[in-house]
VODO-570185 format. One record per residue (C-alpha): residue number from 1; residue in three letters; x, y, z. Coordinates in steps of 0.1 Angstrom, whole numbers, plus 2048, in hexadecimal, padded with zeros to 3 digits. Layout:
NODE/NUM/ala/X/Y/Z
...
# end
This chain:
NODE/1/met/B5E/CD1/372
NODE/2/his/B78/CEC/37A
NODE/3/tyr/B9C/CE5/380
NODE/4/ala/BBC/CF9/387
NODE/5/tyr/BDD/CF4/375
NODE/6/lys/BFB/D04/385
NODE/7/tyr/C1C/D0C/374
NODE/8/arg/C3C/D1D/37D
NODE/9/leu/C45/D3D/36A
NODE/10/thr/C69/D46/362
NODE/11/pro/C67/D6C/35B
NODE/12/ser/C85/D81/353
NODE/13/asp/C8F/D9E/369
NODE/14/ser/C7C/DB7/353
NODE/15/his/C5D/DA0/354
NODE/16/arg/C60/D9E/37A
NODE/17/glu/C60/DC4/37D
NODE/18/glu/C41/DC7/367
NODE/19/leu/C2F/DAB/379
NODE/20/asp/C36/DBC/39A
NODE/21/arg/C2A/DDD/38C
NODE/22/his/C0A/DCE/37F
NODE/23/arg/C04/DBD/3A0
NODE/24/asp/C09/DDD/3B3
NODE/25/ile/BF1/DF0/39C
NODE/26/cys/BD7/DD5/3A2
NODE/27/arg/BDD/DD9/3C7
NODE/28/gln/BD7/DFF/3C6
NODE/29/leu/BB8/DFA/3B2
NODE/30/tyr/BAB/DE1/3CC
NODE/31/asn/BB1/DFB/3E7
NODE/32/his/BA0/E16/3D2
NODE/33/ala/B82/DFF/3CC
NODE/34/leu/B7F/DF9/3F1
NODE/35/tyr/B80/E1E/3F8
NODE/36/arg/B65/E24/3DF
NODE/37/leu/B50/E08/3ED
NODE/38/asn/B52/E17/410
NODE/39/glu/B4B/E3A/403
NODE/40/tyr/B2C/E2E/3EF
NODE/41/gln/B1F/E1C/40E
NODE/42/glu/B22/E3C/423
NODE/43/asn/B10/E52/408
NODE/44/his/AF5/E3A/3FE
NODE/45/gly/AF1/E24/41D
NODE/46/glu/AF6/E04/409
NODE/47/leu/B12/DF2/3F8
NODE/48/pro/B18/DF8/3D2
NODE/49/ser/B15/DDC/3B9
NODE/50/met/B33/DCD/3A9
NODE/51/thr/B27/DDB/387
NODE/52/thr/B26/DFE/396
NODE/53/leu/B4B/DFD/3A0
NODE/54/arg/B56/DEC/380
NODE/55/ser/B45/E07/36B
NODE/56/glu/B5B/E21/37B
NODE/57/leu/B7B/E12/36C
NODE/58/pro/B7A/E25/34B
NODE/59/asp/B78/E46/35D
NODE/60/leu/B94/E3C/374
NODE/61/lys/BAB/E36/356
NODE/62/lys/BA7/E5B/34C
NODE/63/trp/BBB/E67/36A
NODE/64/trp/BCC/E48/376
NODE/65/asn/BE4/E41/359
NODE/66/asp/BF2/E20/368
NODE/67/leu/BD1/E0F/364
NODE/68/ser/BD5/E10/33E
NODE/69/asp/BF4/DFB/340
NODE/70/val/BDF/DDE/34F
NODE/71/his/BC7/DC8/33B
NODE/72/ser/BA3/DD2/340
NODE/73/lys/B98/DAF/34B
NODE/74/val/BB3/DAF/366
NODE/75/leu/BA5/DD0/374
NODE/76/gln/B81/DC1/374
NODE/77/thr/B8D/DA2/387
NODE/78/val/B9C/DB9/3A2
NODE/79/val/B7A/DC7/3A9
NODE/80/glu/B6B/DA5/3A9
NODE/81/arg/B85/D99/3C2
NODE/82/leu/B7A/DB5/3DA
NODE/83/phe/B56/DA9/3D8
NODE/84/asp/B60/D85/3DC
NODE/85/asn/B72/D8E/3FC
NODE/86/leu/B53/DA2/408
NODE/87/asn/B3D/D84/401
NODE/88/ser/B54/D6D/415
NODE/89/leu/B52/D85/433
NODE/90/ser/B2C/D86/430
NODE/91/ala/B2B/D60/430
NODE/92/leu/B40/D5E/44F
NODE/93/lys/B2A/D77/460
NODE/94/glu/B0B/D64/458
NODE/95/asn/B1B/D45/467
NODE/96/gly/B1F/D57/488
NODE/97/tyr/B44/D61/485
NODE/98/asp/B4F/D84/492
NODE/99/val/B5E/D94/473
NODE/100/gly/B6C/DB7/46D
NODE/101/gln/B6F/DCB/44D
NODE/102/leu/B84/DC8/42E
NODE/103/lys/BA5/DD9/431
NODE/104/trp/BBD/DE9/418
NODE/105/lys/BD6/DD1/409
NODE/106/pro/BFB/DD8/40F
NODE/107/pro/C14/DCB/3F4
NODE/108/arg/C1C/DAB/406
NODE/109/glu/BF7/DA0/408
NODE/110/phe/BEE/DA6/3E4
NODE/111/arg/C02/D8C/3CF
NODE/112/ser/BED/D84/3B1
NODE/113/phe/BD8/D91/394
NODE/114/thr/BC1/D7E/37C
NODE/115/tyr/BBA/D7E/357
NODE/116/ser/B97/D73/351
NODE/117/gln/B89/D67/32F
NODE/118/ser/BA2/D7A/31A
NODE/119/gly/BC4/D8B/31A
NODE/120/phe/BD9/D6B/31E
NODE/121/lys/BE5/D4E/308
NODE/122/leu/BFA/D30/30D
NODE/123/asp/C11/D2D/2EF
NODE/124/lys/C32/D20/2E1
NODE/125/lys/C4C/D38/2D3
NODE/126/gly/C6F/D2E/2CA
NODE/127/gly/C6A/D0B/2D6
NODE/128/gln/C61/D18/2F9
NODE/129/thr/C3F/D19/30A
NODE/130/val/C36/D3C/314
NODE/131/leu/C18/D4D/325
NODE/132/ser/C0E/D6B/310
NODE/133/leu/BFE/D85/326
NODE/134/ser/BEE/DA5/318
NODE/135/lys/C03/DC4/320
NODE/136/leu/C1E/DAE/330
NODE/137/gly/C2D/D9A/314
NODE/138/asp/C38/D75/310
NODE/139/ile/C44/D65/331
NODE/140/pro/C54/D43/330
NODE/141/ile/C41/D28/343
NODE/142/arg/C4C/D05/34E
NODE/143/ser/C30/CF0/33E
NODE/144/his/C37/CD0/352
NODE/145/arg/C15/CC1/346
NODE/146/ala/BFD/CC9/32A
NODE/147/ile/BDA/CD6/330
NODE/148/ser/BC0/CBD/325
NODE/149/asp/BB3/CC1/301
NODE/150/asn/B8F/CC0/30D
NODE/151/ala/B94/CDD/325
NODE/152/thr/B8C/D02/320
NODE/153/val/BA3/D1B/331
NODE/154/lys/B8D/D35/342
NODE/155/gln/BA7/D4A/354
NODE/156/val/BCB/D4C/361
NODE/157/thr/BD7/D5A/382
NODE/158/val/BFA/D66/384
NODE/159/lys/C08/D65/3A8
NODE/160/lys/C28/D6E/3BA
NODE/161/glu/C31/D57/3D6
NODE/162/pro/C43/D64/3F6
NODE/163/thr/C62/D53/3E8
NODE/164/gly/C62/D6B/3CB
NODE/165/glu/C58/D50/3B2
NODE/166/trp/C3C/D57/399
NODE/167/phe/C21/D3D/390
NODE/168/ala/C04/D3C/378
NODE/169/thr/BE5/D29/381
NODE/170/phe/BCD/D21/364
NODE/171/gly/BA8/D1C/36C
NODE/172/val/B9A/D03/354
NODE/173/glu/B78/CF4/34E
NODE/174/met/B76/CD0/342
NODE/175/asn/B5E/CC9/325
NODE/176/arg/B53/CA8/334
NODE/177/glu/B3E/C9D/351
NODE/178/pro/B4E/C87/36C
NODE/179/pro/B43/C63/36D
NODE/180/glu/B25/C5A/383
NODE/181/pro/B2E/C47/3A4
NODE/182/pro/B23/C22/3A2
NODE/183/glu/B01/C1A/3B1
NODE/184/asn/B0F/BFB/3C2
NODE/185/pro/B33/C02/3CB
NODE/186/glu/B48/BE3/3CF
NODE/187/arg/B6A/BF0/3DA
NODE/188/cys/B63/C04/3FA
NODE/189/val/B7B/C12/414
NODE/190/gly/B78/C25/434
NODE/191/ile/B95/C3B/43E
NODE/192/asp/B9F/C46/461
NODE/193/ile/BB7/C63/460
NODE/194/gly/BCF/C6C/47D
NODE/195/ile/BF0/C7A/486
NODE/196/leu/C08/C5D/48D
NODE/197/thr/BF8/C48/472
NODE/198/tyr/BEA/C60/458
NODE/199/ala/BD1/C49/448
NODE/200/his/BC5/C26/454
NODE/201/asp/BAC/C16/43D
NODE/202/thr/B96/BF7/43E
NODE/203/asp/BAC/BE5/425
NODE/204/gly/BC6/BE3/440
NODE/205/thr/BDD/BFE/432
NODE/206/ala/BED/C16/44A
NODE/207/val/BFF/C34/43A
NODE/208/gly/C18/C46/451
NODE/209/ser/C17/C6B/454
NODE/210/leu/C30/C80/440
NODE/211/asn/C50/C87/454
NODE/212/leu/C59/CAB/450
NODE/213/ser/C6E/CAF/470
NODE/214/thr/C8E/CB7/45C
NODE/215/glu/C7C/CD2/448
NODE/216/arg/C6D/CE1/468
NODE/217/glu/C8F/CE2/479
NODE/218/arg/C9D/CF5/45B
NODE/219/leu/C80/D0D/45C
NODE/220/glu/C86/D14/481
NODE/221/arg/CAA/D1B/47A
NODE/222/glu/CA2/D33/45E
NODE/223/gln/C88/D44/473
NODE/224/gln/CA0/D49/490
NODE/225/ser/CB9/D58/477
NODE/226/leu/C9E/D6F/46A
NODE/227/ser/C96/D7C/48C
NODE/228/arg/CBA/D88/48F
NODE/229/lys/CB9/D9D/470
NODE/230/lys/CB1/DC2/46F
NODE/231/his/C8E/DC6/461
NODE/232/gly/C8D/DD5/43E
NODE/233/ser/CB2/DCF/437
NODE/234/asn/CBF/DBC/419
NODE/235/asn/CCA/D9F/42F
NODE/236/tyr/CA8/D9E/43E
NODE/237/glu/C97/D9B/41C
NODE/238/lys/CAF/D7F/412
NODE/239/gln/CA8/D6C/432
NODE/240/arg/C83/D72/42E
NODE/241/arg/C84/D60/40D
NODE/242/arg/C97/D43/41C
NODE/243/val/C7B/D3F/436
NODE/244/ala/C61/D42/41A
NODE/245/glu/C73/D26/407
NODE/246/cys/C72/D10/426
NODE/247/his/C4D/D15/42A
NODE/248/ala/C48/D0E/404
NODE/249/asp/C5D/CEE/407
NODE/250/ile/C47/CE1/423
NODE/251/arg/C27/CEB/411
NODE/252/arg/C31/CDA/3F0
NODE/253/lys/C3B/CB9/401
NODE/254/arg/C1C/CB8/415
NODE/255/arg/C05/CBE/3F8
NODE/256/asp/C18/CA5/3E2
NODE/257/phe/C12/C8B/3FD
NODE/258/leu/BED/C94/400
NODE/259/his/BE7/C95/3DA
NODE/260/lys/BF6/C72/3D6
NODE/261/leu/BE3/C63/3F3
NODE/262/ser/BC2/C72/3EA
NODE/263/asn/BC7/C68/3C5
NODE/264/tyr/BCD/C44/3CF
NODE/265/tyr/BAD/C40/3E3
NODE/266/ala/B98/C52/3C9
NODE/267/arg/BA4/C3C/3AC
NODE/268/glu/BA6/C1A/3BE
NODE/269/tyr/B83/C1A/3CF
NODE/270/asp/B5F/C1E/3C6
NODE/271/leu/B55/C2D/3E8
NODE/272/val/B6B/C40/401
NODE/273/ala/B5E/C48/424
NODE/274/val/B70/C61/43A
NODE/275/glu/B69/C75/45A
NODE/276/asp/B59/C97/456
NODE/277/leu/B72/CA7/46E
NODE/278/asn/B6F/CCA/47D
NODE/279/val/B93/CD2/477
NODE/280/lys/B90/CF7/47F
NODE/281/gly/B82/CEF/4A1
NODE/282/met/B9D/CD5/4A7
NODE/283/ile/BB9/CEE/49E
NODE/284/glu/BAB/D08/4B6
NODE/285/ser/BAC/CEF/4D3
NODE/286/pro/BCB/CF3/4E9
NODE/287/ser/BD6/CCE/4E7
NODE/288/asn/BEC/CC2/4CA
NODE/289/ser/BE1/CDE/4B3
NODE/290/arg/C03/CE0/4A1
NODE/291/asn/C02/CBC/496
NODE/292/thr/BDD/CC0/48C
NODE/293/ala/BE5/CDD/476
NODE/294/ser/C04/CCC/467
NODE/295/ala/BEF/CAE/45E
NODE/296/ala/BD9/CC3/447
NODE/297/trp/BBB/CAC/44A
NODE/298/arg/BA3/CC5/43A
NODE/299/thr/BBA/CC9/41C
NODE/300/phe/BBB/CA3/418
NODE/301/leu/B95/CA0/41A
NODE/302/ser/B90/CBC/401
NODE/303/leu/BA9/CAC/3E8
NODE/304/leu/B99/C8A/3ED
NODE/305/glu/B75/C98/3E8
NODE/306/tyr/B7C/CA9/3C6
NODE/307/lys/B91/C8B/3BA
NODE/308/cys/B75/C73/3C2
NODE/309/glu/B5D/C89/3AF
NODE/310/arg/B75/C89/392
NODE/311/glu/B79/C63/392
NODE/312/gly/B54/C5B/398
NODE/313/thr/B5B/C4E/3BC
NODE/314/his/B42/C51/3D8
NODE/315/phe/B50/C69/3F3
NODE/316/ile/B3F/C66/414
NODE/317/ala/B47/C7C/432
NODE/318/val/B37/C6D/452
NODE/319/asp/B32/C7A/475
NODE/320/pro/B53/C73/488
NODE/321/arg/B43/C70/4AB
NODE/322/gly/B48/C4E/4BA
NODE/323/thr/B5B/C3E/49E
NODE/324/thr/B78/C36/4B5
NODE/325/lys/B63/C2C/4D3
NODE/326/glu/B4A/C15/4C1
NODE/327/cys/B52/BF1/4BA
NODE/328/ala/B52/BE9/495
NODE/329/ala/B45/BC6/49C
NODE/330/cys/B29/BCC/4B5
NODE/331/gly/B24/BF1/4B8
NODE/332/val/B2B/BF4/4DD
NODE/333/ser/B3C/C14/4E8
NODE/334/thr/B5B/C12/4FE
NODE/335/glu/B6D/C2F/50C
NODE/336/lys/B93/C2F/506
NODE/337/pro/BAC/C4B/50A
NODE/338/leu/BC2/C57/4EE
NODE/339/trp/BE0/C43/4F9
NODE/340/val/BCE/C22/4F5
NODE/341/arg/BD5/C17/4D1
NODE/342/glu/BC3/BF6/4D2
NODE/343/his/B9D/BF0/4D1
NODE/344/ser/B91/BD4/4E7
NODE/345/cys/B6B/BCF/4EA
NODE/346/pro/B5F/BC3/50C
NODE/347/ala/B3E/BB8/4FD
NODE/348/cys/B48/BA2/4E0
NODE/349/gly/B6E/B9F/4E4
NODE/350/phe/B77/BAE/4C2
NODE/351/glu/B9B/BBB/4C3
NODE/352/ala/BAB/BD1/4A8
NODE/353/asp/BC1/BF0/4A4
NODE/354/arg/BAF/C0F/4B0
NODE/355/asp/BB2/C21/48E
NODE/356/ala/BA7/C01/47B
NODE/357/asn/B87/BFE/491
NODE/358/ala/B7F/C23/48A
NODE/359/ala/B84/C1E/465
NODE/360/trp/B6B/C01/465
NODE/361/asn/B51/C17/477
NODE/362/ile/B57/C33/45E
NODE/363/leu/B52/C1B/441
NODE/364/ser/B32/C0D/451
NODE/365/arg/B23/C30/455
NODE/366/gly/B2D/C39/432
NODE/367/leu/B1B/C1B/423
NODE/368/asn/AFC/C23/437
NODE/369/asp/AFD/C47/42A
NODE/370/val/AFC/C3C/406
NODE/371/gly/AE3/C20/40C
NODE/372/val/AFB/C04/408
NODE/373/gly/AF9/BE9/422
NODE/374/his/B13/BD1/42D
NODE/375/ser/AFF/BB5/41D
NODE/376/glu/B02/BC4/3FB
NODE/377/ser/B27/BCE/3FB
NODE/378/met/B38/BBA/417
NODE/379/pro/B29/BA2/430
NODE/380/val/B2D/BAA/454
NODE/381/glu/B3E/B88/45B
NODE/382/thr/B59/B8F/440
NODE/383/ala/B5B/BB5/444
NODE/384/leu/B72/BB5/462
NODE/385/pro/B96/BA9/45E
NODE/386/val/B9C/B84/465
NODE/387/asp/BBC/B89/479
NODE/388/thr/BB2/BA5/491
NODE/389/ser/BD4/BA3/4A2
NODE/390/val/BE4/BB4/484
NODE/391/ser/BE1/BDA/485
NODE/392/ala/BE5/BDE/460
NODE/393/lys/BED/BC7/442
NODE/394/arg/C03/BE2/432
NODE/395/val/C15/BFE/444
NODE/396/ile/C21/C17/42B
NODE/397/glu/C38/C34/435
NODE/398/ala/C30/C55/425
NODE/399/gly/C48/C5D/409
NODE/400/ser/C54/C39/406
NODE/401/pro/C58/C28/3E4
NODE/402/thr/C3B/C11/3ED
NODE/403/leu/C23/C2F/3F0
NODE/404/lys/C31/C3D/3D0
NODE/405/glu/C2B/C1C/3BD
NODE/406/arg/C07/C1B/3CA
NODE/407/thr/C01/C3F/3BE
NODE/408/ala/C15/C3D/39E
NODE/409/ser/BF6/C47/38A
NODE/410/ala/BF1/C66/39F
NODE/411/val/BF0/C87/38D
NODE/412/ser/BF9/CA4/3A3
NODE/413/glu/BDE/CBE/39E
# end
């Protein structure tokens, strides 16, 4: 399996200048490769191969002296990056999306470069952990956690964030296979995700959504202040960084919450069933799109999926249609508007919280998808909560000590 380890760099002023210079050289090479790609297509009627453009790099160095200051593997990954972007556009076009053409990269849109296979080394010098980069030198790095001994480092990507901070992301390959999911899972859970209550599962646990109202208010104030600055001035640049820091603060807190929550479900259960939501379509809808985007459901599902694979847990994404309307006890569908938060079945009389009922339907569909029936894992008569008047056995606020205790073993990837 492949993982990414991200560390903060603490470069000196001279290192920052060199990092920015290397980044800009890579940006110019990307734009030149795009020009050559378009020129080749016009002359030959077809796109060149990646090998064709990479083979031109030695000749480029003869008249483009700056290229000799950058490691050869970094230059090759720039060309690979161009073709990766081209393949992404082709995949979108095949799926029916209306796509344009690749454009030249301005400085603000090209923030990283990658060392692949060679040219880098994580070392200790003078009692300090440093990242040795070819033709750049030794840059101090905050090694807040060690890379596993059974991991092979394949590449490192150096990136400058909008805040001006530099980070190094190591791509590693684990020399072990993940455990196989159990054939007869015993600890199974269905999760219904929402906005007011972020996650409501079949064990009766309701996790509140992360409250970022204070951070958003600060972001709005800083954005208003930025709008009053003269574009391009020193004050404008200082304020732009403050706005970038607000965005980074919100992003870090949200991902920390999602990492801990997904790690808890992946480690505590043998089978996790969730809804296969079309988050992109929900965001494009005119109703409640801001809260939908802020919830980051797709990010949570992606984190949960790879963590389940790592821990040997079944991850089942089921069809979300009708999970709220259907009765978990008898299967009869009942229409109810969004403001109705309680499920009451007119056929069998089963009453439960709206999200709890949906979670049971999600779990039932997940068990059917893996071929595990209720009779093998949980009898129907004992599957539903005994006290249906209770919405949740445990209500946990996001960021509370209770949630931190339940996710104490979480490792932020």
